[in-house]
Structure formats: structure tokens, C-alpha cells
C-alpha angles and dihedrals in degrees: 000000000000120000118254111245117240117257116267124242091254090053090053093057109092113239116249129183113261119247113205123168124195111225126185105239095212092051092047093049092047092052094045092047092050091051090049093047091049091051094049095046099045104027106034124009110038127063126228110252091224102061098010093233134125116227094259092050092048091049092049093052093043094048092047090051090048089051090054095243093156123163091254093058133071127278120258130204114283089225089063092053091047091050094050092048094046095045098046110024119005116062095200139084127296094243097068090043092054092044090055091047091051093051091051088058100044113103091198092056102041126044089214109025114217099197126057104220125199116198134016107341093165135255138238089279104032136047126240128269120262116283091251089064100046133067132206146186134168118287117228094256090058089065088063090056095048102035122124094017088137092059099070093255094142137022120263123217132194120265122242095287100030096246098109138032126233132182117263088216134356121248091242109198090203133034096269096174093061095036098051102021121205144222131210142152117217130171110292094351142054139193130217117171127175123229119251138197112275095217093051094045092050091049090053092046092051090048091051089047090056095037110034091178094055115139127232089252091057092048090050089061085069098033105034093169147320120313107213122207091233094051112219128142127291111212116205126007102211094094091047091054089051090052092048090050104044105006098254130086145107141230138187125240128202133197118251104248130177129191108233137172110254096184142316109340090347127111133181146178115256115201114202101163130034134198117275114294094357114129128209093241090059090052092050091049093050092048091052091048092050093048093048091048090053090240094117127048134182098047114129100176144330122226126185108210095169116143139156094258101049100025125218116359119161113175118201113190117217122214118241113272097027123113108239092211092053091048089049091055089054090049090053089053099045105032138044090261079105115040138165131235122200116208119213109168101200116155139149116268114184088340095309125107110239137172107236136193125214095272093048092048091052093045093052090049094047092050087053093050092048088053091048094050092045094051092044091051091048090050093049091046091054093047093049092048090051091049093046089052091055094044092052090052091048091051089054090053095047093049089058101022095147092060091045091055091047091052092050095046093049093051121098097222143349095276091053091047091052092050094047092048090053091048099044100040099027093240131160124243095260091047093051092047091049091052091050089054091049117128120226093238089066090066095081126114090245091055089057090053090049092051093049090050091048091049091053092047092048091049091052093047091049091051091049093049092048089050090050094049092046096055126063089195093056091045092054090046090054091051090049092051092051091048091050090049091052091049092049092048102042105017123110132188120277115275103186119075115222120214116187099211130342131136122317116201110240116240108230131164090211117110090217118114116272121253120260104276098176118131112251116254092245129160113272142162121232119209129200111197123215088248093058104262126134128205136169120228126193113236110243133198090223092082125069110275093010092286134129125302111228115242117268090223123039114235135179123301092019094139109105124217097176136003120189131179119223142122130284095252097028125107127259131177128235116203112209134202089250091064096256130133110214116195115217142161120231094219094109097041116113107273122220130180113266091230095060111028111187112179093193086079090061127104127240109271095217090052094046093050096039096236124181122261111283093019119110139173115262097179145351119226135189119253098196114107088010101261124206109251124207121207132191125196135206091252092057100261119146128196139174113205116221113248096237092055092066102041114103096000121126111193112001142155108244099183133032102229124204119236111288094011126120139182112258100178144005138178141152107283117187121180109285095040122107127234118219129199123188117188132200090247088068096257122139125196126187126181139157118280090228088071087073113066116215114258139192120270093254093059122103098221128235139271111295107170131006108237128204120233112293094009126119137183112266099177138026121181140165119227118199122229091248097048096110094155096054117135136192118232118194129179121197128196147139119291090202095058121100110265112266096017103085115063092186124186134294138203133195116202134171113261090231089065089075117075119223118251135186124279116269093026128119098251125210134300113276102188138007110235120233126222109290092025120106105168148007109266100183136019139168139177124206146077129305098011125212131183128206134187127239088273092053095253117140118261126201119249128202119261117275121253105074119143116260096249098035123120120257132255118250113259127228094216140018114272115218101181143002131217144127132284123265109278 
């Protein structure tokens, strides 16, 4: 009989009824796509408008803070940070987490980096090393984003599996979204935001806090444009204004290029700053492609001298016979030396993606900070009330400690002791429990004094917190103080130069040579404001004599220190406090119409000229016809520089200063003009310029005014022979007061009130000091005076006509600088 075959595997599987569902493919795909789109928009690609962070960035900073990776501690492997974030908070791969960590540490990507990276975190042309080779810890600014998380300032939400808690948003002590910008591509939408200067953004936020109805134009006086980490030059501000108004716009950025001598009869273009996120290797490659394609002529060679010690330095050699400026215009047209940046301010507001302008971005952030400060104050108030309650109970126990001990000893157990303490001494449950936990060493006389002091301090802190929470004005003031503190701690000077107007190289696919884009060498007038800004104004025939029409509305920085006529491509000289004359051309200065000069659009003179730290421009002078220039120093030295010593020189020292001395003023001074010194001891000296013979640039000058002990010159001016309406403005104050707190007093007197004296004498008294005043802090001589505050805003001056030795009139606000009106 044949053997029975074993059962097959299919026969061994128990039979079950089939379950098949019919699903509409289009419906299924629509639902899946919507879920995917929702996840990308809300959980990955778009930042929150409150702290400016995407979820992965927020989780990295929070986890690093939870790991204790503070700036004062050592770095740890980046792989460890990535693993902690991925395992506890971020349900995605390690690659995107590490990419986000790297960007937070790159100084060329973020204006204020939030991670302190150690190792190769990449460059504009190369990627970073693997996470096992790099190390990281929090940068100091990141502490400002994560501070007070333990004080219930924000809501916490569960992580992806409910085992851990993470903040829904960070407290963010500064407007990170505007300061660092962001980029992200979601489903159906994208965001691209430019970095800004922290100091400027905070100033705008504080202004909006004080003036909720402020317009975009008013906010742009504080935030004139982006401040890119790589520096460079932004050409044209119209697109920026569009972005600040409606959230969308664009602007063009240019590299910072200087024409320098590379050797005998050889010049070149030296690039020291590039457009945002453009690397030098990309520039070199594009130049080579354009030269090989016969689209670009005049290039001899390109050398990349960039290193970690000297920063970016790209040298482009120019062939003999080619105009460097014309070659530069072709480079702007054909290479990324000129690039564009499109702004699309899309961020999450209350969980919804919105396109926001500058005012809306600041308002969302300020509402968040007001909420953070309110919740923090409520938390601290509750903690201090709880502690005060315990301290009061402990004081009751210490005052009658013998009876307390007797009650405890006579009780059967802890619960009975707690109940009897509450009954005998009228204590609450927490107070009785706290007394039972009391250590014997707290029963000393000194401990009682400590507790009474702590009680008084807690009472005062509770009253202060209740006052803060009960006043919207005080709450806003607290937010403003914290913003100012963050700006002072983490803010840095502006890097990107803003040019309102100027040529923009056309983008053409044609291989033909570009048109001549050079600015015409037209007459112009260059202004140096009393706050150190320079601007170029076109001369217009609308004003008398073809000059400049004063602005119809006064704006910030309108006080003029110097005004010189010249041409757009002509040379002018800037006299610095270090006794140098720096030759420059105003072609790249911000240009404003001559019929509406607004100096707030100007650029900082020290930044434009590349001066050393602590050196500033005191005057600009013409170089045409080689004028004689007079200088006055803080130690009372006067000098007139011979005309031939200035002609043809580029960057020269025009006075040999003594140690500790500095130039306080300079101006052209022909024979017949008068030189004026004003000292801090309220003495004024005027004498004829002819009393100072012209000297060579190596000379150290001669005695100008005799100073008393401890006094120094605070102003030096030149008054022309025809300046019949000149006045003297003096501001007195206290040198011991904190800067910006004492407005002092001011006086305006006719210049003719002061008699002329001989050179090297002490002069005459210029103002009688009031009680509390010990010196003159500011002074100025000229026509049509104007005063501005430290922020450039106009300040009111007393009426003219005071006697020369009269006392001043009290001022309503602190004056930061003096000058004349635009003319």
C-alpha cells in the first residue's frame, strides 16, 4: 500500500476569510498628500514667527541646553547631540538633524550663530565633516533664546512618543527670525528671509513697543535694510521697502571690490566681501568660463588668497591698458559678484502660515515677549509668596521654639505633631510640615536675623512683581530693557553697506559687451553729519545758486559737520581723529536727490573708509586747488597744513600728534578766516588764521590755546571772514553723571559777542556753569545750528541772543552732537 505524502505548507495554514476593501485611488492620494503637506509645513519647513526657529532647530537648542552644553563648558561630539535629538525629540533621520546643527554654527549663514562649532563645519564652497569628527556646544546668544524655560514661560508639549516634554516655542530674548533669517521649501509655499542687524532690529522693536501705530517708514529709520553675514553692498532699497511692507520683495547685492596696485604699472581688483552665500570658488569658476567663452576681456589672472587669519581676499589681475572700473562692470554683469536675493517672509503665526511685513513680524515677536515676561513674573510671584508663607511660619516657631519642641515631644507621631502645631500656633499645613523638617542648626539667633531679612526682601520683591503685573506700561518697559540688554550683549556693528540707488548691471544672455554703466562725473555735494554719516547729494538748479534744497521735513542725522562740493568721481579728503588725511571718491556713497536731502540714508564714514577702531572722521575737505587746511587738537595744538603737502597724496599723516592727543576739528582756512577753540573749562579763543604759518605734514603744529589743568579742547572750527551770522552753541553738564542721563543746559550766542585774542592765550569765558555742572561737554561755531540726540533725532536749542558769559537754559533732552542744517 503506497505511503501517504506529508501535508504541504499551504495545507497547514488555517483558512481565513479574505478581507478586501475597495478604495478610491484619487481620494486616498488626496488624503495622503494633505497629511504629508501638513507635516512638511508645520513640522519641518517653516519657522515659527515667535522664536524664528524650525522644529528641528528648536529641538537641537533645547536638547543641547538640557545636556548642559553651555558656552563655559567643553565641546562634545556632534554625533552625540544628533543622537540625543533623534532619540528623544525628532522622529526623522540623523542627516537633516546634523545639517540643521551645522547651519546654526556657520557664521557665513547666520548673522548671530547659535552653536559654537569646533572642527570643520564647512565653508561656502565645501560641506562639513562627518558628525563623528566635529564637536559642538551652545553659543552665548543661544542662552538668550533658551533662558527661563524652567519658569513656565512657554507651554510644553509631548514628544513624538509621549515619553518626554519639549517646548512648543522658545522664550527668545531677541527677534531671532529677523536677525538670522531663514530659508525653507514646504508644499505649495516657501520662505526666504534675509538676516538683519541685531542692534537695528531691537531699536525698531523698542520703537514699535512705545509707538504701536508706527508706520513701516518710521521702522525703516531703525532697520534700513538687511545686514548680511558676508557683508557686501546692497544696491537699491525699493525692493526692500516692498518686502517690509507686504512681505515680498527683492534686492541686489554686490561684492565689496577695491582697485589696488599689485605692482609696478599693474593694477587689480581686490574682492574682500562677497554677496550672501556666494563662495570664492564659484566666482573663480564663472570668471574662467566667461574668459574662455570670449565674453570677458581684460582679465590677466585670478588668485584666491583667502585664509582664516585675513579673511576673504580674491585678487583679479587687470591687463595693461584696460580700465579696472569698466572691467568691474562686466564682472558684475557676468559673474555672481552681483547677485539677487528674493525675500518671501512666510512664517507660522498661531499655527497658520502667513506672509508678514516688517511691522507684523515685530508685532508677533513683541506679543510673544510680553507673554513670556508676564508668565515669568507670575511664576516668580507665586514662588515668592510660597516662600514668604514658609518663612513667616518658621519665624513663629523660632520666636517660641521651646513650646514648639514641647508640642513635638509630647506628640505620639508625626501626624499628631503636625496637627497639634497647626492648632496651637495657627499654622497652615505647609508651615507645620516645614517646621517638622527644621534642622537644629537653624535655631540660632543669627538664623532668626537671616529669616527676618529674607522676609523683608521677599515682601519687597512681591510688591515689585505685583506692580509690574498690574501695569501695562511697566511690563512694556521691562521688555524694552531686556531687548536693549540683549542688543548690547550680542549686537555687532553693521557689515553690509546700503546704497540707495546706483547702477545695476543688466543680466543679458548676449555675448556682446555690456553698455557703459559708470556713473557720470557730475557735480555733487558730500555731507558729513555730526553723527558720523556721509551721503552724496546731486546739485540741483532748484536751489539758489544751484545748490541743495533743504528737506521739507527734518529727519534723523540732519546736523551737518562738513559739506564739500565736488564731482561724483573726483577726489575728496577725510581728516580723521588720528591726524590722517584719507583720500576717497564719493562715487559709492549713498546718493540722495538734491531737493530732499535725508542724511539718515547715509552710511557711516568710518565704515565706508575702513578706519581703525577708535578712529573717526572729524571733517571732509576739498582737494581741488590744494586748499590750506587748519587742524585743532584736544591738547590745544593748532596747525595749518601747507597746500603742496596735500596735493597728490592718498593716505597721509598731516600732523604729528603727541601721545594721548587727537584731532577734534579741521576745515579749510585761508588767510582772513578766524580759528576758534572752545575748551571744556568754558573758555573760547578766536584769532586770525594768518597767525598760524602753514607747515609741512610732518610738523607737530604750534600752541593754539592755553588750557587750565584738567581741561581739553572739545571743539575747533573755522569761521570765514564773511560769516556775519555765525553763532556759538555751548552745552554744559556734569562729567560725573552717567552718560545719557543728564541733559544739562545750553546757550546760543552771537559769534561777535566774543572778542578776538592772541594765539596761545586762554581766551574768554563762553558760558557760566550752573550748580551741578562742572564742564562744557559740547560746543560748535557756525551758521544755522542744529542739535541731535545720540540716536540722530533732532533736539531743540534755546533761542539765540544770550550774552557770551551767561548761564545756559535747561534742556529737555540729551544732546549727542551739534552741527548746522543742510544747505
